[in-house]
C-alpha positions in Angstrom: 194.6 95.4 79.8 195.4 96.5 82.9 193.5 98.9 85.1 195.2 100.6 87.5 195.7 104.2 89.6 199.2 105.3 90.3 200.3 107.7 93.0 203.7 108.7 94.4 203.8 108.1 98.1 206.1 109.2 100.9 205.4 107.1 104.2 202.9 104.3 103.9 205.0 101.5 104.3 203.6 99.3 107.3 206.6 98.8 109.1 209.3 101.2 109.5 211.2 102.6 105.9 214.6 100.4 105.9 216.0 102.1 102.9 218.9 99.0 102.7 217.5 95.7 101.6 220.1 93.6 102.8 220.5 89.1 101.5 218.6 86.9 103.7 222.3 86.2 105.2 223.0 89.7 106.1 219.9 90.3 108.2 220.2 87.0 110.0 223.8 88.2 110.9 223.3 91.3 111.9 220.1 91.1 114.2 218.0 90.4 111.2 215.9 87.5 113.1 213.7 89.9 115.1 213.2 91.9 111.4 212.5 88.6 109.6 209.7 87.6 112.4 208.1 90.6 112.2 208.1 90.3 108.3 206.5 86.8 108.8 203.6 88.0 111.2 202.6 91.0 109.2 199.3 90.7 107.3 200.7 92.3 104.0 202.7 89.8 101.9 206.5 91.4 101.5 209.4 90.3 99.1 212.9 91.8 98.1 214.5 91.8 94.8 218.3 92.4 93.6 219.8 94.3 91.5 219.5 91.2 88.9 215.9 90.6 90.0 216.3 87.7 92.2 214.2 87.1 94.9 216.4 87.4 97.9 213.3 87.3 100.5 209.9 86.6 100.6 207.6 86.0 103.8 204.7 83.6 104.5 201.8 85.9 103.1 203.8 86.1 99.8 204.1 82.6 98.9 200.6 82.1 100.3 199.3 84.7 97.9 201.7 83.6 94.7 200.7 80.1 95.2 204.1 78.8 95.7 205.7 76.7 98.2 207.9 78.9 101.0 211.4 78.7 99.5 210.9 78.1 96.5 211.2 81.7 94.9 214.6 82.4 97.0 217.3 82.9 93.9 214.6 83.0 90.9 214.2 85.7 88.6 210.5 87.6 89.1 209.9 88.2 85.1 211.2 84.2 84.3 208.9 83.4 87.4 205.9 85.6 86.4 206.4 86.6 82.5 202.7 87.9 83.2 204.1 91.0 84.6 205.9 92.3 81.2 203.8 95.4 80.1 201.5 95.1 83.5 201.7 98.6 85.5 203.6 96.3 88.2 206.4 96.2 85.9 206.7 100.0 85.5 206.5 100.1 89.0 209.2 97.7 89.8 211.5 99.7 87.3 210.5 103.1 88.7 212.0 101.8 92.1 214.9 99.3 90.3 216.3 102.4 88.2 214.8 105.6 89.4 214.9 105.0 93.0 211.4 106.1 92.8 209.2 104.9 95.9 205.4 103.9 93.7 201.9 102.5 94.4 200.2 101.2 91.8 196.5 99.0 92.1 196.0 97.1 89.2 194.4 93.8 88.3 196.6 90.8 87.6 195.4 88.2 85.0 197.3 85.5 85.5 195.9 85.1 89.2 192.8 87.2 88.2 193.2 89.3 91.7 193.6 92.7 92.3 196.7 93.9 94.0 197.7 96.7 96.0 201.7 97.2 95.2 204.0 99.6 97.2 208.2 99.8 96.3 210.9 100.8 98.1 214.2 101.5 96.5 217.9 100.2 98.2 221.3 100.3 96.6 220.9 96.6 96.7 217.7 96.4 95.5 213.8 97.1 95.8 211.4 95.6 98.8 207.5 95.1 97.9 204.6 95.3 99.7 201.3 93.8 98.2 198.4 92.7 99.4 195.1 91.3 97.6 192.3 93.9 97.4 190.0 92.1 94.7 186.9 91.6 97.3 187.5 95.9 97.7 188.1 96.0 94.1 185.0 94.1 93.0 183.1 95.8 96.0 183.7 99.3 94.9 182.5 98.1 91.1 179.7 96.9 92.4 178.4 99.5 94.6 179.6 102.2 91.3 177.3 99.3 89.2 174.7 100.2 91.8 175.0 103.9 91.9 174.7 103.9 87.9 171.5 101.8 88.0 170.2 103.7 91.0 171.0 107.2 88.7 169.2 105.9 85.2 166.6 104.1 86.9 163.0 105.5 85.7 161.8 104.7 89.2 162.1 107.0 91.9 164.9 105.4 94.6 164.6 107.2 97.4 167.1 106.6 101.0 165.8 108.1 104.3 166.8 107.7 107.8 164.3 106.1 110.5 163.3 109.8 111.6 161.8 110.1 108.1 165.0 112.2 106.9 165.7 112.0 103.0 169.3 111.1 102.6 169.6 110.2 98.7 167.6 111.3 95.7 167.9 109.9 92.5 167.4 111.4 88.9 164.1 109.2 88.8 162.9 110.5 91.8 163.9 114.2 90.6 161.5 113.3 87.4 158.6 112.2 89.2 158.6 114.5 92.4 160.3 117.6 90.8 162.2 118.7 93.5 166.2 118.6 93.0 168.5 116.4 95.5 169.4 119.6 96.4 166.2 120.7 97.3 165.6 117.4 98.5 168.1 115.7 100.6 168.1 116.7 104.3 164.3 117.6 104.4 161.6 115.5 105.8 159.8 112.8 103.4 156.6 114.3 104.4 157.8 116.9 101.6 155.9 114.4 99.1 153.4 113.1 101.1 149.7 114.5 101.1 148.5 115.7 104.7 145.8 112.5 104.6 148.5 110.0 103.9 151.0 110.9 106.9 149.6 108.2 109.3 150.7 105.5 106.4 154.1 107.3 106.7 154.3 106.6 110.4 153.0 103.0 109.5 155.2 102.3 106.9 158.4 103.5 109.8 157.4 101.6 112.7 157.6 98.2 110.4 160.8 99.4 108.6 162.0 99.7 112.4 161.1 96.0 112.9 162.8 94.8 110.2 160.2 94.1 108.0 159.8 94.6 104.2 156.9 96.7 102.7 155.5 94.9 99.5 154.5 97.1 96.9 151.2 99.0 97.5 149.3 102.0 96.0 149.4 105.0 97.2 149.5 108.9 96.2 152.1 111.6 96.6 151.7 115.3 95.4 155.0 116.9 93.3 156.6 120.1 93.9 154.0 122.0 91.8 151.0 120.5 93.6 149.6 117.8 91.5 148.5 114.2 92.9 150.0 111.2 91.2 149.3 107.6 91.8 152.1 105.8 92.7 153.2 102.2 93.9 155.6 101.8 96.6 158.1 99.4 98.1 159.9 99.9 101.3 163.0 97.9 102.5 165.1 98.4 105.3 168.4 99.2 105.4 171.2 97.8 108.0 174.1 98.8 109.2 177.5 96.5 109.5 176.3 95.3 113.1 173.1 93.9 111.3 170.5 96.3 112.7 168.3 98.6 110.8 169.6 102.0 110.0 167.5 103.4 107.7 164.7 102.9 104.9 165.1 102.4 101.4 161.9 103.0 98.9 161.7 102.4 95.0 158.5 104.5 93.6 157.3 103.9 90.4 154.7 105.6 89.0 151.2 104.3 87.8 149.0 107.0 87.0 149.0 106.0 83.4 148.2 102.6 84.2 145.5 103.0 86.4 143.8 105.1 83.7 144.6 102.8 81.4 143.0 100.1 84.5 140.0 102.6 84.7 139.5 102.7 80.8 139.6 99.0 80.4 136.8 99.0 83.3 134.7 101.2 81.7 135.0 99.3 78.6 134.0 96.3 80.6 131.4 98.1 81.8 129.8 99.1 78.5 130.5 95.5 77.1 128.1 93.7 80.3 126.0 96.6 80.0 125.5 95.7 76.0 125.3 92.4 76.5 122.3 92.7 79.2 120.6 95.3 76.5 121.2 92.7 73.6 119.5 90.4 75.5 116.4 92.6 76.3 116.4 93.7 72.6 116.6 90.5 70.8 113.8 89.5 73.4 111.5 92.6 72.6 110.4 91.2 69.0 110.5 87.8 70.2 107.5 88.1 72.4 105.2 89.2 69.6 106.4 86.8 67.2 105.5 84.3 69.5 102.4 85.6 70.7 101.2 85.4 66.6 102.1 82.3 65.9 99.7 81.5 68.8 97.5 83.5 67.1 98.0 82.0 64.0 97.0 78.6 65.4 94.1 80.1 67.0 92.5 83.0 64.3 89.9 82.0 61.9 89.2 85.3 60.2 91.8 86.2 57.6 92.0 89.7 58.5 93.5 89.1 61.9 96.2 86.5 60.2 97.4 89.0 57.7 97.7 91.6 60.5 99.4 89.2 62.9 101.8 88.3 59.4 102.4 91.9 59.0 103.7 92.3 62.6 105.4 89.5 62.8 107.1 90.1 59.7 108.0 94.1 61.5 109.6 91.9 64.2 111.2 89.9 62.8 113.0 92.5 60.5 113.6 94.8 63.5 115.4 91.8 64.8 117.6 91.3 61.4 118.9 95.7 61.8 120.1 94.9 65.1 122.3 91.9 64.1 123.3 93.8 60.6 124.2 96.6 62.7 126.3 95.1 65.0 127.8 93.0 61.4 128.3 96.7 60.1 130.2 98.2 62.8 132.6 95.3 63.5 133.4 95.5 60.1 134.2 99.3 59.7 136.2 98.4 62.7 137.9 96.2 60.8 138.3 98.2 58.0 136.5 95.5 56.2 133.6 97.4 54.8 133.3 97.7 51.7 131.4 100.2 50.1 129.8 100.3 46.2 130.9 103.9 44.9 128.5 105.2 42.2 127.9 108.7 40.7 123.9 109.5 43.4 121.5 112.1 43.6 121.7 113.5 47.1 118.1 113.7 47.0 117.7 109.9 46.3 119.8 108.9 49.3 117.6 111.4 51.1 114.1 110.1 49.8 115.6 107.0 50.4 116.2 107.3 53.9 113.0 108.8 54.3 111.1 106.0 53.0 112.9 103.9 55.5 112.3 106.3 58.9 108.7 107.5 57.8 107.1 104.2 59.8 108.5 105.1 62.6 108.5 109.2 62.7 104.3 108.4 61.8 104.1 106.1 64.6 105.2 108.9 66.9 103.2 111.3 65.4 106.3 113.6 64.5 106.3 116.0 61.5 108.9 116.0 59.3 110.0 118.7 56.9 112.7 118.2 54.3 114.4 120.9 53.0 116.5 120.0 49.1 119.0 122.7 47.5 117.3 124.3 44.6 120.0 122.4 42.1 120.8 118.5 42.0 123.7 117.6 44.3 125.5 114.9 43.0 128.0 112.4 45.1 130.7 110.0 44.8 128.7 107.6 47.3 127.3 104.3 48.1 123.5 105.0 47.9 122.5 102.1 50.5 125.4 102.9 53.2 124.7 106.7 52.8 120.8 106.3 52.9 121.2 104.0 55.9 123.4 107.2 57.5 120.7 109.6 57.2 117.8 107.0 58.7 119.9 106.3 61.6 119.8 110.0 62.3 115.9 110.6 61.2 114.8 107.4 63.2 116.9 108.2 66.4 115.4 112.0 66.2 112.0 110.1 66.1 112.8 108.0 69.1 114.4 110.9 71.5 111.7 113.5 70.5 108.3 113.3 72.7 105.4 112.5 70.7 103.8 115.0 68.5 107.8 116.5 67.8 108.8 118.3 65.3 111.9 116.9 62.6 113.7 119.0 60.5 115.8 117.5 57.9 117.5 120.4 56.0 121.2 120.7 52.8 123.4 123.7 52.5 126.0 123.7 49.9 129.1 125.2 51.4 131.8 125.6 48.7 133.0 122.1 47.8 131.1 120.6 50.4 127.3 119.9 51.2 125.9 119.8 54.8 123.1 117.5 55.5 121.4 118.5 59.1 118.8 116.6 61.2 117.4 118.8 63.8 114.5 117.5 66.2 113.0 118.8 69.6 113.7 115.8 71.9 115.1 115.4 74.7 118.4 116.9 73.8 122.3 115.5 75.2 123.9 116.6 78.4 127.2 118.6 77.8 129.4 116.0 79.0 127.9 113.6 77.1 128.3 115.3 73.5 132.1 114.2 73.7 131.7 110.2 73.3 128.1 110.8 71.7 129.3 108.7 68.4 131.2 106.0 70.9 130.4 102.5 70.6 127.3 101.2 72.5 127.1 105.1 74.2 123.9 105.8 75.6 122.6 109.2 76.8 119.9 108.3 79.0 119.7 104.5 79.9 115.5 105.1 81.0 115.0 106.6 77.8 117.3 104.0 75.9 115.3 100.9 77.5 111.6 102.4 76.6 112.5 103.4 73.1 114.8 100.4 72.2 118.7 100.5 70.7 121.9 99.3 71.2 123.6 102.7 71.2 125.6 101.4 68.1 123.6 103.8 65.8 125.4 106.3 66.1 129.0 104.4 66.2 127.9 103.3 62.8 126.8 106.9 61.6 130.1 108.2 62.1 132.3 105.3 60.8 130.4 105.3 57.5 130.5 109.1 57.4 134.2 109.1 57.3 134.3 106.3 55.1 132.9 108.6 52.3 135.5 111.4 53.4 133.0 113.7 55.4 132.7 114.7 58.9 129.5 113.9 61.7 129.2 117.0 64.3 126.3 116.9 66.8 125.1 120.1 69.1 122.7 120.8 71.8 121.4 123.1 74.3 121.0 120.8 76.7 118.4 118.4 78.3 115.1 119.3 76.7 116.3 121.8 74.0 116.4 119.1 71.4 119.6 118.0 69.5 121.1 118.5 65.8 123.4 116.4 63.7 125.2 117.6 60.6 127.0 115.3 57.9 129.2 116.9 56.1 130.1 115.4 52.5 132.1 116.2 49.5 130.2 117.1 46.5 131.0 115.2 43.1 132.4 117.9 40.9 132.3 116.9 37.0 129.5 114.4 36.0 130.6 111.6 33.7 127.9 109.9 31.8 127.2 107.1 33.3 124.1 105.7 35.0 122.8 107.3 38.1 122.3 104.7 41.0 119.0 104.3 42.0 116.8 102.1 44.8 115.4 99.8 42.5 118.3 99.5 40.3 119.4 95.9 39.2 115.8 94.3 40.5 114.3 91.8 38.3 110.8 92.4 36.8 109.7 88.7 37.2 110.8 85.9 38.9 112.1 82.9 36.9 110.8 79.3 38.3 114.0 77.4 39.1 114.7 74.1 41.0 116.5 74.8 44.1 117.8 72.2 46.4 117.6 73.6 50.3 120.5 72.3 52.7 120.0 73.6 56.1 120.4 70.8 59.4 118.0 73.0 61.1 114.9 70.9 59.6 112.0 73.7 60.4 114.4 76.2 59.1 115.3 74.1 55.8 111.5 73.0 55.3 109.8 77.0 55.9 112.3 78.3 53.3 111.7 75.3 51.0 107.6 76.3 51.6 108.3 80.0 50.2 110.6 79.2 47.7 107.8 76.7 46.8 104.8 78.5 46.8 106.6 81.5 44.7 106.5 78.6 41.9 110.1 77.3 41.9 110.5 73.0 42.4 112.4 72.2 45.9 114.2 69.8 47.6 115.5 69.5 50.6 118.6 68.0 52.8 119.7 68.0 56.2 123.1 67.1 56.4 126.0 67.5 54.1 126.0 64.1 52.9 122.7 63.8 52.0 123.2 67.5 50.1 126.0 65.7 47.7 123.2 62.8 47.3 120.5 65.1 46.8 122.1 67.0 44.4 123.4 64.3 42.4 120.0 62.5 42.5 118.2 65.7 41.5 120.3 67.7 39.4 119.1 70.7 41.3 119.8 74.9 39.4 120.2 76.3 42.5 121.7 75.0 46.0 121.3 77.2 49.2 124.1 75.4 51.4 124.3 75.8 55.0 127.7 75.6 56.1 127.8 74.8 59.4 125.9 71.0 59.6 127.1 67.4 61.1 128.5 64.5 59.4 130.0 67.2 56.5 129.9 70.7 56.5 128.5 72.9 53.9 132.0 74.0 52.4 133.0 70.5 51.9 129.8 69.4 50.6 130.2 72.1 48.1 133.8 70.8 46.9 132.7 67.6 46.8 130.1 68.7 44.1 132.4 70.8 42.2 134.5 68.0 41.6 131.5 66.1 40.2 131.0 67.0 36.2 127.3 66.7 36.9 127.7 69.8 39.6 129.9 72.3 37.8 127.3 74.1 36.5 124.9 74.3 39.4 124.9 77.5 41.3 125.2 76.7 45.0 124.8 79.8 47.5 125.9 79.6 51.0 123.6 80.5 53.4 125.2 81.0 57.0 124.7 83.3 60.2 128.8 83.6 59.6 128.8 87.0 57.7 132.6 88.5 58.1 134.6 89.3 54.6 136.9 86.2 55.9 133.9 83.7 56.1 132.7 85.4 52.6 136.4 84.3 51.1 136.0 80.6 52.7 132.8 80.3 51.1 134.6 81.4 47.5 137.4 79.2 47.8 135.3 76.5 48.6 133.7 77.1 45.4 130.3 78.7 46.3 129.4 80.8 43.7 127.3 83.4 46.8 127.2 84.3 50.3 123.9 85.1 51.9 123.3 86.1 55.8 120.7 84.3 57.4 117.7 85.0 57.8 117.8 84.6 54.1 115.7 88.2 52.7 113.8 86.8 49.8 114.1 89.8 47.5 118.2 89.4 48.4 118.6 85.8 47.3 116.3 87.1 43.6 118.5 89.6 43.6 121.8 88.1 43.8 120.5 85.1 41.4 119.8 87.6 38.7 123.0 89.2 39.2 124.6 85.7 38.9 122.6 84.9 35.9 124.1 87.6 33.9 127.4 86.5 34.7 
């Protein structure tokens, strides 16, 4: 396709309009020598065609532009020499001049030369005269400027030009969106239109640098919109030079970074909370470790049974506290990754509350609090995981116990609300400031650091509460009149209306009445861990052996042929999962119950254990009651 703009023309010839185009011989014979000298000296290319479309004259510039040797064109037909002219805009103006005696001008692209030409034609009785010149650079410059203008206009960034006196000269659509002024409102006014008063020195410094020809690299600052709103932006300012190379203006590109700044601040807040959490985790883990270590020393030194029993009970409490910390962390992680599975059944709300109170009671009693529980007159049934839901209310009760001064009051009340039931835990504790209510359920959120440190906790309990409640299709809200005025947490859950005839879950369900004696192999590369677990199992009447790496586990399993193997996963020489595979490959190993015991407890870890051939997966430290319940379940299967 040819692009062209055709205009009628009356008086644009670079030399006087000679309508009579004469042959080269006529020009020479009638004093045309002078005219030829003029044509040879002009910067435009010129050629003449007779009525048969043959070249009768072409100046030096024509041969240069057309890439021909002087004299090559004379007497030749233009259409034969340049067949690419057929169908072009140039053909139209040539024929208008020749056939209709019309003076024409056209600027068009000629693909054969990969150039833009501006052509002017003048008719005469003998033919036509043609002036033309190469305008490719000019046209491409215009195209570049048009493309640049389109880019500037469509840019999301604000692109502004201003004089060295700070007067706005151009204002694109991006500037209109960012600063809320239209181009008509901004152009011609001072750039201080959008600069806060306290930033005016910044603008003076920028102009001074621009006058020196410096480019101002991107920097962050603040500007004011038409509505008075302050926005964070990133600015780059460059000098604009005139034809003589001198700086005549400045070009500024401004980008809105308000959202990025907010995101950066949010990330910094997350990092801050993470750092605080890691420090707090170390603190909380050291708290139970200290009495456990002291207890070991007491056990070595004490002779009387009463002291040793008291120390063992203390060590057991502290160890349980450490396990709960880790379990809470794993539970929150599972909820966040949508990997928490609820074991739903038809449960009585009263059983859930009873289990929660039983768990929280020691801490409530130790703090000297008075707990009042109010239950509805008729039974309320829920479709819920009894253990997880009891965990919700025990967390709320222990929270109240921690954040209430000694001898305080705690109330747990229930209320039917249509198809829902609302359970509220209220206390006379330290309360919650209004500014903290909005993020009290966030991970690691803590209201009072000093109190938190004195009472213990990781700031994950309420995040866990919220996650578990929502998994049950409920909601949890908080209310407090402020510091020192207590708080109230309300959990709303859907009530199970129809009552199918299947058994109600209870905390004691599935527990074995008596422990059978078994032949057990304990595998762990931590020798102390293996021996201590083996000792406990032996004291319970089991026959127990140990191994401390994967290869030894395979050898011992073949030699001892145990009924149960407690298999550590991460071990040297051969890991526990590979050891399990090798045992399963043997005919004697297919009937052995193999239970993975590891510190890794995510669903992916459990899946890898199953794929390796393990019958169960327990998380260290292994609780004997959990182990016994798992063995009973496996025996039933």
